[in-house]
VEXMAR-590607 format. One line per 4 residues: number of its first residue (from 1); for each residue x, y, z of N, C-alpha, C, O. Coordinates in Angstrom, 2 decimals. Example, Ala and Ser with C-alpha at 12.3 -4.5 7.8 and 13.67 -1.06 7.14 Angstrom:
BEGIN
1	13.19:-5.69:7.80:12.30:-4.50:7.80:13.20:-3.30:7.80:14.24:-3.32:8.46 ~ 12.85:-2.25:7.08:13.67:-1.06:7.14:12.90:0.03:7.87:13.41:1.14:8.04
//
This chain:
BEGIN
1	-0.57:4.33:16.83:-1.87:3.76:17.09:-2.75:3.97:15.86:-2.74:5.03:15.24 ~ -3.50:2.94:15.52:-4.36:3.01:14.34:-5.57:3.89:14.63:-6.09:3.91:15.74 ~ -5.98:4.62:13.62:-7.15:5.47:13.75:-8.35:4.71:13.17:-8.31:4.28:12.02 ~ -9.39:4.55:13.96:-10.57:3.82:13.50:-11.40:4.75:12.62:-11.86:5.81:13.06
5	-11.59:4.34:11.37:-12.41:5.11:10.45:-13.68:4.33:10.20:-13.68:3.31:9.50 ~ -14.77:4.81:10.76:-16.02:4.08:10.66:-17.20:5.03:10.74:-17.08:6.14:11.25 ~ -18.32:4.59:10.24:-19.56:5.38:10.30:-20.35:5.07:11.57:-21.34:5.74:11.84 ~ -19.93:4.08:12.34:-20.73:3.60:13.46:-19.98:3.75:14.78:-18.75:3.81:14.80
9	-20.74:3.81:15.87:-20.15:3.84:17.20:-20.86:2.80:18.06:-21.86:2.22:17.65 ~ -20.33:2.57:19.25:-20.95:1.62:20.16:-22.37:2.06:20.49:-22.63:3.24:20.72 ~ -23.28:1.12:20.50:-24.67:1.42:20.80:-25.51:1.73:19.58:-26.74:1.79:19.69 ~ -24.89:1.93:18.42:-25.65:2.18:17.20:-26.43:0.94:16.79:-25.98:-0.18:17.02
13	-27.58:1.15:16.21:-28.36:0.04:15.66:-27.99:-0.12:14.20:-28.06:0.84:13.43 ~ -27.59:-1.32:13.82:-27.23:-1.60:12.44:-28.28:-2.52:11.84:-28.86:-3.34:12.54 ~ -28.51:-2.38:10.56:-29.48:-3.20:9.85:-28.75:-3.84:8.68:-28.10:-3.14:7.90 ~ -28.85:-5.15:8.55:-28.16:-5.86:7.48:-28.86:-7.17:7.21:-29.74:-7.60:7.97
17	-28.48:-7.81:6.12:-29.06:-9.10:5.76:-28.15:-10.19:6.33:-26.96:-10.23:6.02 ~ -28.71:-11.07:7.15:-27.95:-12.13:7.79:-27.61:-13.25:6.83:-28.06:-13.25:5.68 ~ -26.83:-14.20:7.31:-26.43:-15.34:6.48:-27.61:-16.20:6.06:-27.53:-16.95:5.09 ~ -28.72:-16.09:6.80:-29.93:-16.84:6.43:-30.77:-16.11:5.39:-31.81:-16.60:4.97
21	-30.31:-14.90:4.97:-31.01:-14.15:3.95:-32.11:-13.24:4.49:-32.79:-12.57:3.72 ~ -32.29:-13.20:5.81:-33.32:-12.38:6.42:-32.71:-11.08:6.95:-31.61:-11.09:7.49 ~ -33.43:-9.96:6.80:-32.93:-8.70:7.37:-32.83:-8.80:8.89:-33.70:-9.37:9.54 ~ -31.76:-8.25:9.44:-31.54:-8.27:10.89:-31.31:-6.86:11.37:-30.83:-6.00:10.63
25	-31.64:-6.63:12.60:-31.39:-5.34:13.25:-30.70:-5.65:14.57:-31.26:-6.33:15.42 ~ -29.48:-5.15:14.74:-28.69:-5.46:15.93:-28.05:-4.18:16.47:-27.97:-3.17:15.77 ~ -27.62:-4.24:17.70:-26.93:-3.12:18.34:-25.44:-3.41:18.37:-25.03:-4.52:18.72 ~ -24.62:-2.43:17.99:-23.17:-2.60:17.98:-22.69:-2.72:19.42:-22.91:-1.83:20.24
29	-22.03:-3.84:19.73:-21.54:-4.09:21.09:-20.03:-3.96:21.19:-19.49:-3.75:22.28 ~ -19.34:-4.08:20.06:-17.89:-4.05:20.08:-17.40:-3.60:18.71:-18.00:-3.95:17.69 ~ -16.33:-2.83:18.68:-15.69:-2.47:17.42:-14.26:-3.00:17.48:-13.52:-2.70:18.41 ~ -13.90:-3.77:16.50:-12.58:-4.42:16.47:-11.90:-4.05:15.15:-12.56:-3.97:14.11
33	-10.63:-3.81:15.20:-9.92:-3.48:13.96:-9.00:-4.62:13.57:-8.41:-5.29:14.42 ~ -8.88:-4.82:12.29:-7.95:-5.81:11.75:-7.26:-5.19:10.55:-7.90:-4.50:9.74 ~ -5.99:-5.42:10.44:-5.26:-4.97:9.26:-5.26:-6.12:8.27:-4.74:-7.20:8.55 ~ -5.85:-5.88:7.11:-5.91:-6.89:6.07:-5.03:-6.41:4.92:-5.21:-5.30:4.41
37	-4.09:-7.25:4.51:-3.14:-6.87:3.48:-3.87:-6.43:2.21:-4.72:-7.15:1.69 ~ -3.52:-5.25:1.73:-4.12:-4.73:0.51:-5.42:-3.98:0.73:-5.94:-3.36:-0.20 ~ -5.97:-4.03:1.95:-7.25:-3.37:2.20:-7.18:-2.32:3.30:-8.22:-1.84:3.76 ~ -5.98:-1.95:3.73:-5.82:-0.92:4.74:-6.52:-1.34:6.04:-6.37:-2.48:6.47
41	-7.26:-0.45:6.65:-7.88:-0.73:7.94:-9.28:-1.28:7.72:-10.09:-0.68:7.01 ~ -9.57:-2.41:8.34:-10.86:-3.07:8.19:-11.56:-3.03:9.53:-10.96:-3.39:10.55 ~ -12.78:-2.60:9.57:-13.50:-2.48:10.83:-14.57:-3.56:10.90:-15.33:-3.75:9.95 ~ -14.62:-4.25:12.01:-15.58:-5.34:12.20:-16.41:-5.03:13.44:-15.89:-4.54:14.44
45	-17.69:-5.32:13.36:-18.60:-5.02:14.45:-19.04:-6.28:15.15:-19.34:-7.29:14.51 ~ -19.08:-6.23:16.46:-19.65:-7.31:17.24:-21.06:-6.94:17.64:-21.32:-5.78:17.98 ~ -21.94:-7.87:17.60:-23.31:-7.62:18.00:-23.86:-8.89:18.62:-23.26:-9.95:18.48 ~ -24.97:-8.78:19.27:-25.59:-9.96:19.88:-25.88:-9.74:21.34:-25.37:-8.80:21.96
49	-26.69:-10.61:21.90:-27.12:-10.46:23.29:-26.06:-10.91:24.28:-25.94:-10.32:25.35 ~ -25.28:-11.94:23.94:-24.27:-12.46:24.84:-22.93:-11.80:24.54:-22.34:-12.06:23.49 ~ -22.45:-10.96:25.43:-21.22:-10.20:25.21:-20.02:-11.11:24.97:-19.07:-10.71:24.29 ~ -20.05:-12.34:25.52:-18.92:-13.24:25.39:-19.02:-14.15:24.17:-18.11:-14.92:23.89
53	-20.12:-14.06:23.45:-20.31:-14.88:22.26:-20.72:-13.95:21.11:-21.83:-14.05:20.58 ~ -19.80:-13.06:20.73:-20.11:-12.04:19.74:-20.05:-12.59:18.32:-19.24:-13.46:18.00 ~ -20.91:-12.07:17.49:-20.87:-12.33:16.07:-20.15:-11.16:15.41:-19.94:-10.13:16.04 ~ -19.77:-11.33:14.18:-19.05:-10.25:13.50:-19.63:-10.03:12.11:-20.05:-10.97:11.44
57	-19.63:-8.79:11.70:-20.01:-8.44:10.33:-19.20:-7.21:9.95:-19.03:-6.30:10.77 ~ -18.71:-7.16:8.74:-17.88:-6.04:8.34:-18.72:-4.83:7.96:-19.89:-4.97:7.61 ~ -18.12:-3.66:8.05:-18.82:-2.43:7.69:-19.24:-2.47:6.22:-20.33:-2.01:5.87 ~ -18.39:-3.02:5.37:-18.72:-3.09:3.95:-19.98:-3.94:3.74:-20.86:-3.58:2.96
61	-20.06:-5.06:4.46:-21.24:-5.92:4.34:-22.49:-5.20:4.85:-23.56:-5.32:4.26 ~ -22.34:-4.45:5.93:-23.47:-3.69:6.46:-23.97:-2.70:5.42:-25.18:-2.60:5.18 ~ -23.06:-1.95:4.81:-23.45:-0.92:3.85:-24.10:-1.53:2.62:-25.09:-1.00:2.11 ~ -23.56:-2.66:2.13:-24.15:-3.33:0.97:-25.55:-3.84:1.34:-26.49:-3.70:0.56
65	-25.68:-4.43:2.52:-26.96:-4.95:2.97:-27.98:-3.84:3.14:-29.15:-3.99:2.76 ~ -27.54:-2.70:3.71:-28.48:-1.59:3.90:-28.97:-1.08:2.55:-30.14:-0.71:2.41 ~ -28.09:-1.05:1.56:-28.50:-0.62:0.22:-29.52:-1.61:-0.35:-30.51:-1.19:-0.95 ~ -29.29:-2.91:-0.17:-30.23:-3.93:-0.66:-31.57:-3.81:0.06:-32.62:-3.94:-0.57
69	-31.55:-3.58:1.37:-32.80:-3.42:2.14:-33.56:-2.20:1.64:-34.78:-2.27:1.47 ~ -32.86:-1.09:1.41:-33.51:0.12:0.91:-34.13:-0.11:-0.46:-35.21:0.39:-0.75 ~ -33.43:-0.87:-1.31:-33.96:-1.17:-2.64:-35.20:-2.04:-2.54:-36.12:-1.89:-3.34 ~ -35.24:-2.96:-1.57:-36.42:-3.81:-1.38:-37.60:-2.97:-0.89:-38.74:-3.22:-1.28
73	-37.33:-1.98:-0.03:-38.39:-1.15:0.52:-38.87:-0.10:-0.49:-40.03:0.31:-0.45 ~ -37.98:0.32:-1.39:-38.31:1.35:-2.38:-37.90:0.86:-3.76:-36.93:1.37:-4.32 ~ -38.62:-0.12:-4.34:-38.21:-0.66:-5.64:-38.27:0.42:-6.73:-39.18:1.25:-6.76 ~ -37.28:0.37:-7.60:-37.22:1.32:-8.71:-36.64:2.66:-8.34:-36.52:3.54:-9.20
77	-36.29:2.85:-7.09:-35.73:4.12:-6.65:-34.28:4.23:-7.11:-33.51:3.28:-7.00 ~ -33.92:5.38:-7.63:-32.55:5.61:-8.08:-31.70:5.93:-6.86:-32.05:6.80:-6.07 ~ -30.57:5.23:-6.70:-29.72:5.51:-5.54:-29.16:6.92:-5.60:-29.05:7.51:-6.67 ~ -28.80:7.46:-4.44:-28.21:8.80:-4.38:-26.81:8.76:-4.99:-25.85:8.32:-4.35
81	-26.71:9.22:-6.21:-25.41:9.28:-6.87:-25.18:10.70:-7.33:-26.10:11.34:-7.83 ~ -23.96:11.20:-7.16:-23.71:12.57:-7.58:-23.81:12.71:-9.11:-23.40:11.82:-9.85 ~ -24.35:13.82:-9.54:-24.46:14.09:-10.95:-23.18:14.78:-11.40:-22.77:15.78:-10.81 ~ -22.56:14.24:-12.44:-21.32:14.84:-12.93:-21.63:16.20:-13.53:-22.58:16.34:-14.30
85	-20.83:17.19:-13.17:-21.04:18.53:-13.71:-20.50:18.59:-15.13:-19.38:18.15:-15.41 ~ -21.30:19.13:-15.99:-20.89:19.30:-17.39:-20.18:20.64:-17.55:-20.56:21.62:-16.92 ~ -19.16:20.68:-18.39:-18.49:21.96:-18.61:-19.45:22.94:-19.27:-20.31:22.56:-20.07 ~ -19.29:24.21:-18.93:-20.13:25.24:-19.49:-19.88:25.34:-21.00:-18.74:25.27:-21.46
89	-20.95:25.51:-21.76:-20.80:25.64:-23.21:-20.82:27.10:-23.59:-21.54:27.90:-22.99 ~ -20.05:27.43:-24.57:-20.01:28.81:-25.07:-20.46:28.83:-26.51:-20.22:27.88:-27.26 ~ -21.10:29.89:-26.90:-21.56:30.01:-28.29:-20.83:31.11:-29.01:-21.09:31.35:-30.19
//
C-alpha cells in the first residue's frame, strides 16, 4: 500500500492562486494519490462545495501559490532559506 506523504489533511484550508489568477481559499475535501512516472508519489487535493464535482490542484501548485501570495503580501521579504554553515577558520 502506498504511503501518502503530504503536508495537508482532510478539512485543512488551502490557499492558492486559481486558474483565473485570483487567490482562492478552499477546504480540502478529498486526497487522491496518483503515481506519475519519474515523479514518485503525487498527491492531488479535491476541494469545492459539491462533493461530486471536485476540482483538483496539486500540492506542488499549492506550495508555489502560497509562496507567491506571501510575496505579494510582504514585498521584498527574503524567503526562509537555510544559511549554509561556513567551516571554522583557524589562525
